[in-house]
C-alpha positions as a Markdown table, in Angstrom:
| # | Residue | x | y | z |
|---|---|---|---|---|
| 1 | Unk | 86.1 | 78.1 | 114.2 |
| 2 | Unk | 89.3 | 77.8 | 116.0 |
| 3 | Unk | 92.7 | 78.1 | 114.4 |
| 4 | Unk | 92.9 | 74.4 | 114.0 |
| 5 | Unk | 90.0 | 74.8 | 111.3 |
| 6 | Unk | 92.2 | 77.3 | 109.1 |
| 7 | Unk | 93.6 | 75.7 | 106.0 |
| 8 | Unk | 96.8 | 76.8 | 104.3 |
| 9 | Unk | 96.7 | 79.7 | 101.8 |
| 10 | Unk | 98.4 | 78.8 | 98.6 |
| 11 | Unk | 99.8 | 81.2 | 96.1 |
| 12 | Unk | 101.9 | 80.4 | 92.9 |
| 13 | Unk | 105.4 | 79.8 | 94.9 |
| 14 | Unk | 104.3 | 80.0 | 98.6 |
| 15 | Unk | 102.3 | 78.0 | 101.2 |
| 16 | Unk | 101.2 | 80.1 | 104.1 |
| 17 | Unk | 100.2 | 77.9 | 106.8 |
| 18 | Unk | 99.6 | 78.4 | 110.7 |
| 19 | Unk | 103.0 | 78.3 | 112.4 |
| 20 | Unk | 103.7 | 75.1 | 114.5 |
| 21 | Unk | 106.0 | 74.5 | 117.5 |
| 22 | Unk | 108.3 | 72.6 | 115.4 |
| 23 | Unk | 109.0 | 75.6 | 113.3 |
| 24 | Unk | 111.2 | 77.1 | 116.1 |
| 25 | Unk | 114.6 | 76.3 | 114.3 |
| 26 | Unk | 113.5 | 77.5 | 110.8 |
| 27 | Unk | 112.0 | 80.9 | 112.4 |
| 28 | Unk | 115.1 | 81.5 | 114.5 |
| 29 | Unk | 117.3 | 81.3 | 111.1 |
| 30 | Unk | 115.6 | 84.8 | 110.5 |
| 31 | Unk | 114.4 | 86.2 | 113.6 |
| 32 | Unk | 117.8 | 85.7 | 115.3 |
| 33 | Unk | 119.5 | 87.8 | 112.6 |
| 34 | Unk | 119.9 | 91.7 | 113.2 |
| 35 | Unk | 119.9 | 92.4 | 109.5 |
| 36 | Unk | 116.5 | 90.6 | 109.4 |
| 37 | Unk | 114.8 | 92.3 | 112.6 |
| 38 | Unk | 116.3 | 95.9 | 112.4 |
| 39 | Unk | 112.8 | 97.3 | 111.4 |
| 40 | Unk | 110.9 | 94.8 | 113.7 |
| 41 | Unk | 109.5 | 95.7 | 117.4 |
| 42 | Unk | 112.2 | 93.3 | 118.8 |
| 43 | Unk | 116.0 | 92.8 | 118.3 |
| 44 | Unk | 117.3 | 89.7 | 117.3 |
| 45 | Unk | 116.2 | 86.8 | 119.1 |
| 46 | Unk | 118.3 | 84.0 | 120.9 |
| 47 | Unk | 117.0 | 80.3 | 120.7 |
| 48 | Unk | 115.3 | 80.7 | 124.1 |
| 49 | Unk | 113.5 | 84.0 | 123.4 |
| 50 | Unk | 112.4 | 82.7 | 119.9 |
| 51 | Unk | 111.1 | 79.5 | 121.5 |
| 52 | Unk | 109.2 | 81.6 | 124.0 |
| 53 | Unk | 107.9 | 84.0 | 121.5 |
| 54 | Unk | 106.7 | 81.2 | 119.3 |
| 55 | Unk | 104.9 | 79.4 | 122.3 |
| 56 | Unk | 103.1 | 82.7 | 123.0 |
| 57 | Unk | 102.2 | 82.9 | 119.5 |
| 58 | Unk | 100.7 | 79.5 | 119.5 |
| 59 | Unk | 98.7 | 80.0 | 122.4 |
| 60 | Unk | 97.2 | 83.1 | 121.0 |
| 61 | Unk | 96.1 | 81.3 | 117.6 |
| 62 | Unk | 94.7 | 78.4 | 119.7 |
| 63 | Unk | 92.4 | 80.9 | 121.7 |
| 64 | Unk | 91.6 | 82.6 | 118.5 |
| 65 | Unk | 87.8 | 82.6 | 117.1 |
| 66 | Unk | 86.6 | 83.8 | 113.7 |
| 67 | Unk | 85.5 | 87.3 | 115.4 |
| 68 | Unk | 88.7 | 87.7 | 117.5 |
| 69 | Unk | 92.1 | 86.3 | 116.5 |
| 70 | Unk | 95.8 | 86.7 | 116.5 |
| 71 | Unk | 97.2 | 84.1 | 114.0 |
| 72 | Unk | 101.0 | 83.6 | 112.9 |
| 73 | Unk | 101.6 | 82.1 | 109.6 |
| 74 | Unk | 104.7 | 80.3 | 108.3 |
| 75 | Unk | 105.6 | 81.4 | 104.8 |
| 76 | Unk | 106.9 | 78.3 | 103.0 |
| 77 | Unk | 108.3 | 77.8 | 99.6 |
| 78 | Unk | 106.1 | 75.2 | 98.0 |
| 79 | Unk | 109.1 | 73.9 | 95.9 |
| 80 | Unk | 111.2 | 72.6 | 98.8 |
| 81 | Unk | 109.0 | 72.9 | 102.0 |
| 82 | Unk | 111.5 | 75.5 | 103.4 |
| 83 | Unk | 110.1 | 78.2 | 105.8 |
| 84 | Unk | 111.5 | 81.5 | 104.5 |
| 85 | Unk | 109.5 | 84.0 | 106.8 |
| 86 | Unk | 106.6 | 84.3 | 108.9 |
| 87 | Unk | 103.6 | 86.7 | 109.3 |
| 88 | Unk | 100.8 | 87.7 | 111.5 |
| 89 | Unk | 97.2 | 88.5 | 111.1 |
| 90 | Unk | 95.4 | 90.0 | 114.1 |
| 91 | Unk | 92.6 | 92.2 | 115.4 |
| 92 | Unk | 93.4 | 91.7 | 119.0 |
| 93 | Unk | 96.3 | 91.2 | 121.2 |
| 94 | Unk | 94.7 | 88.4 | 123.7 |
| 95 | Unk | 92.0 | 86.4 | 121.7 |
| 96 | Unk | 89.2 | 85.6 | 122.2 |
| 97 | Unk | 88.9 | 89.2 | 124.1 |
| 98 | Unk | 87.9 | 92.1 | 121.7 |
| 99 | Unk | 90.5 | 94.3 | 120.3 |
| 100 | Unk | 91.0 | 98.1 | 120.6 |
| 101 | Unk | 89.5 | 98.5 | 117.1 |
| 102 | Unk | 86.5 | 97.1 | 115.4 |
| 103 | Unk | 86.7 | 93.3 | 114.4 |
| 104 | Unk | 86.8 | 94.2 | 110.7 |
| 105 | Unk | 90.0 | 96.3 | 111.1 |
| 106 | Unk | 92.9 | 93.6 | 111.4 |
| 107 | Unk | 96.5 | 94.4 | 111.2 |
| 108 | Unk | 99.2 | 92.5 | 109.0 |
| 109 | Unk | 102.8 | 92.0 | 109.8 |
| 110 | Unk | 105.6 | 90.1 | 107.9 |
| 111 | Unk | 109.2 | 89.1 | 107.8 |
| 112 | Unk | 111.5 | 87.2 | 105.5 |
| 113 | Unk | 114.8 | 85.8 | 105.8 |
| 114 | Unk | 117.3 | 88.2 | 104.1 |
| 115 | Unk | 118.3 | 85.5 | 101.4 |
| 116 | Unk | 114.7 | 85.5 | 100.3 |
| 117 | Unk | 114.1 | 89.2 | 100.3 |
| 118 | Unk | 114.0 | 91.2 | 96.9 |
| 119 | Unk | 112.4 | 88.3 | 94.9 |
| 120 | Unk | 108.7 | 89.0 | 95.3 |
| 121 | Unk | 108.1 | 86.7 | 98.0 |
| 122 | Unk | 107.0 | 89.3 | 100.5 |
| 123 | Unk | 104.5 | 90.9 | 98.0 |
| 124 | Unk | 103.2 | 87.5 | 97.2 |
| 125 | Unk | 102.6 | 86.6 | 100.7 |
| 126 | Unk | 101.1 | 90.1 | 101.9 |
| 127 | Unk | 98.8 | 89.9 | 99.1 |
| 128 | Unk | 97.4 | 86.7 | 99.7 |
| 129 | Unk | 97.0 | 87.4 | 103.5 |
| 130 | Unk | 95.1 | 90.7 | 102.4 |
| 131 | Unk | 92.8 | 88.5 | 100.2 |
| 132 | Unk | 92.6 | 86.1 | 103.2 |
| 133 | Unk | 91.6 | 88.8 | 105.7 |
| 134 | Unk | 89.0 | 90.4 | 103.3 |
| 135 | Unk | 87.3 | 87.2 | 102.1 |
| 136 | Unk | 87.7 | 84.7 | 105.3 |
| 137 | Unk | 87.6 | 87.5 | 108.2 |
| 138 | Unk | 85.2 | 89.9 | 106.2 |
| 139 | Unk | 88.1 | 93.0 | 106.7 |
| 140 | Unk | 87.1 | 96.4 | 105.9 |
| 141 | Unk | 90.3 | 98.2 | 106.6 |
| 142 | Unk | 93.6 | 96.5 | 107.1 |
| 143 | Unk | 96.5 | 98.3 | 109.0 |
| 144 | Unk | 100.2 | 97.8 | 108.8 |
| 145 | Unk | 102.9 | 99.3 | 110.7 |
| 146 | Unk | 106.3 | 100.1 | 109.6 |
| 147 | Unk | 109.5 | 102.0 | 110.4 |
| 148 | Unk | 110.2 | 105.1 | 108.2 |
| 149 | Unk | 113.8 | 103.8 | 107.0 |
| 150 | Unk | 112.3 | 100.6 | 105.9 |
| 151 | Unk | 111.6 | 101.8 | 102.2 |
| 152 | Unk | 111.3 | 98.2 | 100.8 |
| 153 | Unk | 108.4 | 97.2 | 103.2 |
| 154 | Unk | 106.8 | 100.8 | 102.6 |
| 155 | Unk | 107.0 | 100.2 | 98.8 |
| 156 | Unk | 105.6 | 96.7 | 99.1 |
| 157 | Unk | 102.5 | 98.0 | 101.1 |
| 158 | Unk | 101.9 | 100.8 | 98.6 |
| 159 | Unk | 102.0 | 98.5 | 95.7 |
| 160 | Unk | 99.2 | 96.7 | 97.4 |
| 161 | Unk | 97.1 | 99.7 | 97.5 |
| 162 | Unk | 98.0 | 100.7 | 101.2 |
| 163 | Unk | 98.3 | 104.5 | 102.0 |
| 164 | Unk | 99.9 | 106.4 | 104.9 |
| 165 | Unk | 97.4 | 106.7 | 107.5 |
| 166 | Unk | 99.3 | 108.1 | 110.7 |
| 167 | Unk | 102.8 | 109.1 | 111.3 |
| 168 | Unk | 104.5 | 108.3 | 114.7 |
| 169 | Unk | 107.8 | 110.2 | 115.7 |
| 170 | Unk | 110.9 | 108.4 | 117.0 |
| 171 | Unk | 109.8 | 109.7 | 120.5 |
| 172 | Unk | 106.5 | 108.0 | 120.0 |
| 173 | Unk | 108.1 | 104.6 | 119.4 |
| 174 | Unk | 107.1 | 102.3 | 122.1 |
| 175 | Unk | 109.4 | 99.4 | 120.9 |
| 176 | Unk | 112.9 | 101.0 | 122.0 |
| 177 | Unk | 114.1 | 101.3 | 118.2 |
| 178 | Unk | 113.8 | 105.2 | 118.4 |
| 179 | Unk | 112.8 | 105.2 | 114.8 |
| 180 | Unk | 109.7 | 107.2 | 113.2 |
| 181 | Unk | 107.2 | 105.0 | 111.7 |
| 182 | Unk | 104.0 | 105.0 | 109.6 |
| 183 | Unk | 100.8 | 103.2 | 110.1 |
| 184 | Unk | 99.5 | 102.2 | 106.8 |
| 185 | Unk | 95.6 | 101.4 | 105.9 |
| 186 | Unk | 94.1 | 99.6 | 103.2 |
| 187 | Unk | 90.3 | 100.2 | 102.7 |
| 188 | Unk | 89.4 | 96.9 | 101.2 |
| 189 | Unk | 86.0 | 98.2 | 99.4 |
| 190 | Unk | 88.5 | 100.7 | 97.6 |
| 191 | Unk | 90.5 | 98.0 | 96.2 |
| 192 | Unk | 89.7 | 96.3 | 92.6 |
C-alpha cells in the first residue's frame, strides 16, 4: 500500500490526514514562526523553504510502502477544517529503502501552531498516531526526540507512557540548536 491508500485518522476534535501540496500556506503559519520552531530541528522557515520542505515530504510519502515509510500528517480541526499543526511518522529517511532500525521501530514528531498549544490537541494527535503506528504498522517500539528544555512536549510524551531512552548532550546536537535532548521510547506491548 502506498501513501495514497492511507485513510485519515479521526479523533473527537481532530482529523489527521496526509499533507497535500496546497497545505503550504497553512503549514507556513506555524513553521514560519520562531516561537513554534525553537525546539525543532530547523529554524523558522520562509515561504520558499517551507514549500521545498513540503515538496520533499510529499515525495517521501509517495515513495512509502507498508514496510518502509515517511509520512507527513496535517493536524486539522474537525469543527472548521483549519490546519493547526503537522506530524510525522517514519521508520526510514528515504522510502522505500530500509531504515537504520527495524521496521517495527518507527518515530513520531509533531508541531502545533502556538495559538493551539496547551489545549490538549497535541496529546490527542500524538495518541492517535501512536495507535495508528501500533495497529496499522505493527509498531513494537515508537521513538520520539525532544530537546531537553521543551518541557511541554516531554510531559506530553510521558503522559502517553513514553520513557527516557537516551540522552544527547548539546555538543552532540546535529541540528545546530546546541541544546541537550532526549530520545524517548514507548514499548507498545507494555501499554494497556
